[in-house]
N, C-alpha and C positions, 0 to 999 in steps of 0.2 A: 504494500499500499504505499503512494507517495503522499508528500507532504499536503500538497494540496487536497488530494482525497480524505486525508485525515481529517485537517480543518474543516472542510465541507461536513462530513461526517458529525464533527462536534457542534457546529454550528447549528444542525438541524436537531442536534438532542438537548439544546439550551432549555426547551420548554418543559423537561421532564422534571420530577419532583420526588426522587428517591434519596434513600441513605439518611445518613447522621453526621455527626463531625467530632471532636475532641470532647472528653468528660470534663464539662462544667457546670455548675449548677444550674439544676432545671433542666437538663437534656436526658436524653434515651429514655422518656419515660416507658416502663414497661419493661427495659432491659438493666435495671439495676435491682439485684437484690438489696443491697444495701445502699439507700440512697443519702445525699446530703444531709446531715443534722445541725450542720453549723447554719446560723443567720446569715442570710442573704439580702442585699440590697435590691440586686439588678440579676436577670438571667440572661445567657445568650439564647439566640435562635440557632435551631437546626440550619446546616449549611444548605440543606435541599430546599429551605424555604428562602432562598436569596438567590437571585440571578444578576449577574453584572452585565451592564448594557455598554455599547461600545466606548473603551476607553484605552488608555495605555494600560491599564490594569489587565482587562480583557486581551489585551494584545499579548502580553507577557504569559498569563494563564492559557492562552492558545499555544503558543510557541513551547511552553512547558509541556502541553499535553501532546502536541506532534512526536517530540521526544521520546516521552513515554510510551506512547502507543507502538512507538518503532523499535522499541528494544526486543528482542528475541527472548521468549520465557525460556526455551531451553539452554540459552547462555547464563542466564541468571540462575539456572539450577543445577550448571554443570558442576560447580564446586561442592555442593550439597550430594549430588548422585556420586561423585568421585569419593566421597568422606564414607558414603555408605556402600561402596560398591553397587549401587542400583544404575543400570543405564536403560535408558529409552532411545528406541531406535524404530525405523519401519520393519514391520514384520518381526518383531522382537529381535533385531540385530542391533550390532553396535551403530550408532551413527556418529560420526566427526561433528564436532562444535566447535566453533571459533571460541576460543577463549577470551575472556574479558580480562584487561589490563589494569595497570594501576593498582590500587588498594583492593582490587576484586583478581589480582593476581594468585594464582595458586601456591605460591611463596609469601603470600602479604598474610599476617596473623589476623586481620581485621575482615577476610573475606566472607561474604554473605551479609554485611552489613546493609548493603545497598538494595538486596531484597527485601529486607525488613522496612526500609524508607520506602521504598515503591510498593508493599503492600500498605501502608498508611495513604501513600498518595494515590495509589489509584482507588481507594475508598472516598478519598478526598475530592479528587476530579468527579468521581461517580455520582457523589451528593452535588458537586457545584455544577455540573452540566446535565446530569441524567443519561448522558451516553452509554449504551451498553457495552462498547469496545472495551471501559473499562472494569464493569464488572465481571466480564468475560475472561480479561488478563489477571485479576485477584483469583478468580476462581480457579482458573487452571494453574495458578503457582499453590496455591493451597493444597490443590488436590494432589500432585506432585510431591510436596513437601509432608504431606501425610504418610505416603509411600516410603520416602525414606525415613520418616520415624519408625515406621513399622520395620523396618529391615534393621534399624538400629536397635530397637529391641526394647529398651528400658525406658522411653519417654523422651531422651535426649534428641535434639533437633540442632543441627549448625553446620555451618559448611566447613568447618574445621574438627579435627579430632578432639574427643574428651579429655583427652592427654592436656590440652592447653590449659583446661580446668582444673586439673590436678596439678599442673605446674603452678598455677596460681594461689591455689589453696596451699602450698608448700613455701610458699613465699618467693619462688623461683622465677625468674626474669621471663615475662611474655608480654606481649603489647596491651591489649586489654579485652579479653574475652567475654566479659560480663557487659561490657560496653555493645559489643557486637550482639549479644544474645538478648539485651535490651531492645535494639531496634527489630528483633523478630518476635518477642513478647508484644510490642506495641504494636507492630504491623498487623498481627496475628488479631489481636483485641479489636483493632481499628476495623479487621476486614468483617467481624462478627457485628460491630455497632455501625458501620457504614453502609455495609453491602449484605447485612443479613446471613453471612455465612455462618450456618452452624458447625462445619467440620472446622473451621478456623477456631472457634471455641472449644472444640473437642480435642484439638491439635493443642493449641496453648495449654489447656487444663493438663493435658499430658506433662507437658513441658513443666510447668507449676510443681506436679506431683513428683518429675526427675528431681528439680531443684530442692524442694524440702527433704526428701530421702537424701540427698547428697551432704547438705548442710546443716541437719538436724544434730546429727551425732559430733559434729565439730567443737571444739574446745573454744572459749571466749578468747584466749591468746592466739587459736588459729585463726577467728575471725576478724579480729584486729589485724592482724598481719594480712590478711587477704584483702582486706577493703582498701589498703593504702593503693593498690592498684586502680586505676579509673573504671568504674563500672557506671558509666553515663546515669540515666535515671531508672534504672531497674529497680529500685524500691517503689519509683512512680507508678511501673507496670505491675507490680507486685500489688499494691495499693489498688487500682484500677480492676485487678482480675478479682481481688477480693471483692470489690463493690458490684462486679458482675454475679460473680456464683455465691456470696455469700460464705464463702470456706473460709475459716478462721486461720487456716494453716499459711494461707497466701498473705493474710495479714501479719504472720509471723514472719515472713519472707522479708516484707518489707521493712519490717522493724529489724531485723536482722542485717540489713545496709544501712543502719542508721550510723554515719560516721562520726564518730565523737569529736575526732579533733577538729574537724570543719564545724559541725554544728553547735557542739557545746560554747565556742566564744559567742556566736551569734545570741545564743541566750542570753548572756551576761553583756549585751548590747556594746561587745568589741567589734570596732570598725577598722582593725587593722587587718587588713587581707593579704598582707605580705606580698609574695610573689607566686602566689599559688596559682595553678592551672585553671584559666577563668570557665572553660566550658565543661571542666568536672568539676565544679564548685556550685554553677547556677543549677544542673538538675537535682542536685542533692535538696536545695531550697525547693524547688517546684514539689518534690514528694513531701517535703513538711508543710505545703501549702494543701496538698491533696489529704494528707493526716488530718488538719484542723478541719476539712469540709466533713470527713467522715466520723470523725472521732470528737470534736469539738476541743481538741487540745490546746488550749489557751497559748502555752509555750509556743508553738509550731506556729499559731496564728501572728504572735509579737515577732518572733525572729523573721518570718517571711516579709512581713512589712519592715523592718529595721533593715535588712538587707535589700530590699528593693531600693529604698530612698539612699542606702549609703551608696550602692551603684550609680544611682540617677545623681545625685549631689558630689558625688568625687571620684567617678570611675568612667564617666560617659562622654564621647568626643561629641563635637557639633552635629553630626549625623545620627546620632542615638546609637552608635555602635562603641564597643568598649574592648579591651586587652591589647596587647602588642606583644608578638611573637607568641599568643596564646595565654599569656599570663598576665597577671594584675603587675601594677607598680606603683611606685612613690608617688602619688597626686601631688604632692609637694614639688615634684620636678615634672610635671605634667607635659610642658613644652618640648621637655628635653625627649620625649618617646614618640614624637611625631615621626614614625618612619615610615618604612616600605611595606611592614608587616603588622599594620594595626586593623582592629575591626575584623576578628575573623565572624564571618557569617552565623557560625551555629550560635555564637552567642549570642548573636541579635533574635536569632529565632528563639531561643529559649528565653530570652528575656521578654519576649513579645507573649510567649506562653504563661510566663510567670504574672506578667502586667494584667492577663485576662482573668486569672484566679482573684488577684487583688480588686480589681475593679467589679467584678461580681459582688465581693463582698460590701464594698465601701460606695460605689458610684463615684469617686473620686475625679474629677473631671482634670487633675493633674496627671493621673495614669493615661486618661485617653489623650492629653496633649502629646506625653513621652512616646505613645504607640504611633501616633501619627507623623511624628517627625523619624522615629525609625523606620517605619513601612516605606515612607516614601523616599528618605535621601538612603536607605541602604538597602532593603529589601528589592524594592521595588528597581533600583540599579545596580543588584546582583548580575542581572541579566543581560547579555550582551542582544540587542534587537536583530543583529545581522545573522547569528547563528545560533541562539538560544541557549548557548553555554553559559555557565556561571564562574564568579571568583569566591575564591578562598577566603582572601582579605581585602578589605578596604583600604588601600593604602593612601596614608595623610601627608606621606613626606612630599615636600613641594617638589614637582616636576616629576612625579611618579603617573605610572598609569595601570588601568585594570589589567588584571592576568587573569585569562579564562581557561576554565577546562576543556578536556577533549571530548569527542563522544566514547570514544574507545581504550582510552589510556590515563585516566583520572580516576572517576568514582571515589574522589575525597568524601569526608565527612559533611562538608558545606554543599557538595552536589545532591548528597543524599537528603538534607534538610531542604534543600532546593528544591527539591521536586515536591516535596510537601507546601512549603511557605507559596509558590505560586500558583498552586492548585487552592489554596483556601484564603485568598484574599475578601472574601465575602462574609467571614466569621465576625469581624469586629465591626462592622459598619453601623449596625443595628442591635439594640439590646432592648428589655422589656421587664416589667413588674406586671402586677395586676392591674395598676392603674394607668400606666404610661408606658409610651415606646421613646425610646432613645435614639437619634440620631448622633452618632458619635463622628462617622469618616464621612468627606464629600465627595463621594466615588460614584459614578452614573450606575443605579442597580436599581432592583424593585425587591421589596421583602412582602413576603405574605405571613399574616399575623393571624393565625387561623381561628385561635380563641374568640377573636374580635370579629370576625370576618371582615376585614380590612386589610388592603393593601397599601404601601406609598410607593411612590415611582419618582426616583430622583435622576434629576437631570441637570447636569453643571459641565463646566470646561476648567474647574477648578484644578489647579492654582492658577490657570493663567487667566482666569477670571474670577471676581470676588465674589459672584452670586451663584446660589444653588437654588433649585426649584422644586418642591415635592408636589406630587398630584396624589390626592387621596381616590381609593377608590373602595365601596362598601357595598356589602350586599343589603343593607338598610342602615340608617343612620345609627352611629354610634357615638356614644359620649365617652371620651376620654382625654388624656393629656398627651400632645408631642412635645417633648424634649429637646431643643436644638443645642448642641453642644454651642457654649460661647467661649472659643479657644482663647487662652493667655495672650496670643501674638495680636488678635483682633484690635483692631479701633473702634469707634462707636458702631454696634451693627443696626443696620434699620432690618424692619420685617412688614412684610405686608401679606395679608390673608384675603383672597379674593378681590386682590386690589385694593383693599384698605389698609392705610398704615397702622399698625400695632404699636403702643407705646412699649419702649423695651427699659425695663427699670432694672435690671441686672447687670452686673459688672462683666469685664471678661474674666475668664476665669470659672464660669458657673455655667448653669443651663437655663436657658431662655422657655418657660413654661407655657404652652398655649393650650388652654381647657375650653374644649367647646364641643357642641354636638357636630360632628363632622358627616359630611354627607358625600355622596361620590361626585366625582368632581372638583372638590374643594382644592384650593391653590396655595400653596405657602411660598414666598419668594423671600428669601433671605441672604443679606449681603453683610460681608466680612471685610471691611477693608485693611489691606494689607500695606504694610509700611517695610522699608528697609532695616535691618538691626544691626549691631555687632554682637559676638560672643567670643569673648576673651577666654582664653585658657586661664585654669586656676591660680598658676604661678606667675604668669607674665601678661600685664596688661596692654603691653605693646604686640601682642600676638593674638590675632581674632580672624575669626570666621564670618563671613559675613550671609545673612538671611533676608529671604524675602519672606515674610509671614514664617511658615514652619518649613520652608525650603531652604536649603543649603546651596549657595550659588559658588561656583567653582570658575576659576580664569581659564581659559584656554591658552593652552601653551606648545602647541604644534606636536609634531611626530619626529623632531629632530633626534637622531640616533636610536629610536626604536626597532627594534630587532622584528624582522619579517618572516613569514606572513603573518602570523598569528597574532599580536607576538608572544611568543613563549619559548623556553631556552629547551628544556628536554622531557617531553611529557610522559615518557617512559617510566621516569624515576618517581618514587611514592612522594617525595616533598619538594621538589624543585620552585614551587610557588614560595617557600621557605627562605631559600637561599638565591632567590632571584636579583640580578643586578640588573638595575634600571637605567644605568648609564646616564645619568641626568647629566645634561649640559651645564658646564660650569659656570656659564654667565646668563642661567635662569634667572628671570626677574620675579621675586618676591614681595616687592616693596607697593606697599599702595599709600598714597597722599590722600588723607579722609579727614574729616571734621568729626572727631567721636561722640560729640554731642548730636550731630546731625548728620549721620552717614549717607543719608538719602540722597542729599546733594550732590553727592561725588558720582551716583551713577543716573544713567537715563534710559529709559525704556526703548527698546528699540521694535518698533511694529507691535503685532497683536502675541507673537508667541512671547516665551517667558525668556527674553534675553536681553541685556543690559550691555551698556557700554561706559566706562570710565570717563573720565575728563583726561587720563593718562593715556587712553587708548585701550585698554584692556576692554575684552570681549567677554562676560560672564553669561553662565546657563545655569540650570539646575545640575547639581550632582549627579542626579541621576539619568541625567542625558550625557554624561561625559564618558565617551567610549571611544577606544583605538586613538586616543591623543591623549597627552601629558596634561595635568591640571595643576592648579594651586586651591587649598581650600584654607589652610590659615595664614593670614599675610602677615607681613613684617608693616605694622601702622606708622606712619610718616604724617609730622604735622604739616 
């Protein structure tokens, strides 16, 4: 099936209403044996109830879906079958399969993680589009994984031998086997939740039984030694498996992976994160967030909230990303770590997951503001519009450029999480509770609020334009409240309902609440004035990023010295993104003359697109549109 055929099939499927999405409060009614018991302010919609309309977001989703649809299931399964000695072929014979490269190579200890990510992504894409191709892809993988599990015989399922788990238990050198199993656990649970795949639930339950039998006899000393190794969000998966099945053994497994050395300091409100591995750290907090929702553990709630605010206030760059060379660093030296290896995309993927949990608890608009910042400036811009390939890092070194994956020889963690991220743009646009629907993001889309017999259709060219229009559809008049996010970056908002101006008494950083009897065809028009602002680094007031509303602007710096054709150094290596030499020209201009009190005076918007020119002749565009060329994000300010 070629690219155009896939896109056509996906567009035809946009009207479908199937499946569900990630486990957040209020979702998956009827599929949870253990429901959320903690108090929540707001609930998420199921992804099946939201459809994206044409926009840059849907373009990304379609490119992502075309890539996902093109991946041969037999290639994904090859390492699993090799591990179990199970072969699938024509008429029962051996069929040669072209092996995947990079992190899916047979000599890579993380092999199999991409299959887990794709199980989740196929479910998400099925929910987001209704296209049957993603249901079929997920079903076929689950069926064959079931055969592999049966061949292995004890419930274990992986693309690598169980000996890697044994090495981990002994404290011997091994990359991250439980991290990889986390992706499989999560993907299989998602197949059950998103695509109603009962076999996926049976397979993952057997995996849970294997894990319980494997770990239950071990000593506390062995446990603490074992969990020093990266284990991703395996404890979140066990909490979710507990919620789905009600089996207390899986709750025990989740608690088994409680990492004392990491989580205990957060309980004490210790904000010194040292130089720990950032993307190892965040999933452990997500598990604590899930623990709070299922058990009302107040310590888990408080430490999750504390960690989130610590990240946002001290460890987050202007685009909403975090980490350098995958690790935390001293925020008192923030500007010294603006290098070519900042912003691991998986960290942002996980921070957005954590943000959704916290937002459901509180409805805090600050969390929604962060979500928007990270979604537009990092996740949206991770994907190369020409090829659909994605970046591992978002480099903030002046003069750097984005480095993309390849279809055959990468399959990094950020490729796996990227499959998911570009499938689920709809999940955080709208929320609701019994009395209101919340419009959090300004992305062209339609949401169906089935409990109220009501739809909202949002049409906007944001951020190129400041106005978004919402049109109500109802089976019969409905009295409820529409809460419009009033972003902290906005000027004085103006709101019209059916052409009549509504008085806005709220301030930026809140919600504009419109309560009335809504009828089909009612129209809400809201304008959020945007302006240019500066965001300086924590340690240096003369080093700053420029933003237009929530959008980070980057200065174009051309292609001098960039490697051709990708550019990429040697995609056959596992980690060449990590050692990539950007060959930044020595004379690259990074200074910007600007009035720090009135930064907008230094910029002039050019045409209707989101493009600016400075008085010095610089051209600035959104960072998410900065591809295949060098750029500057953090400027050296000159008076």
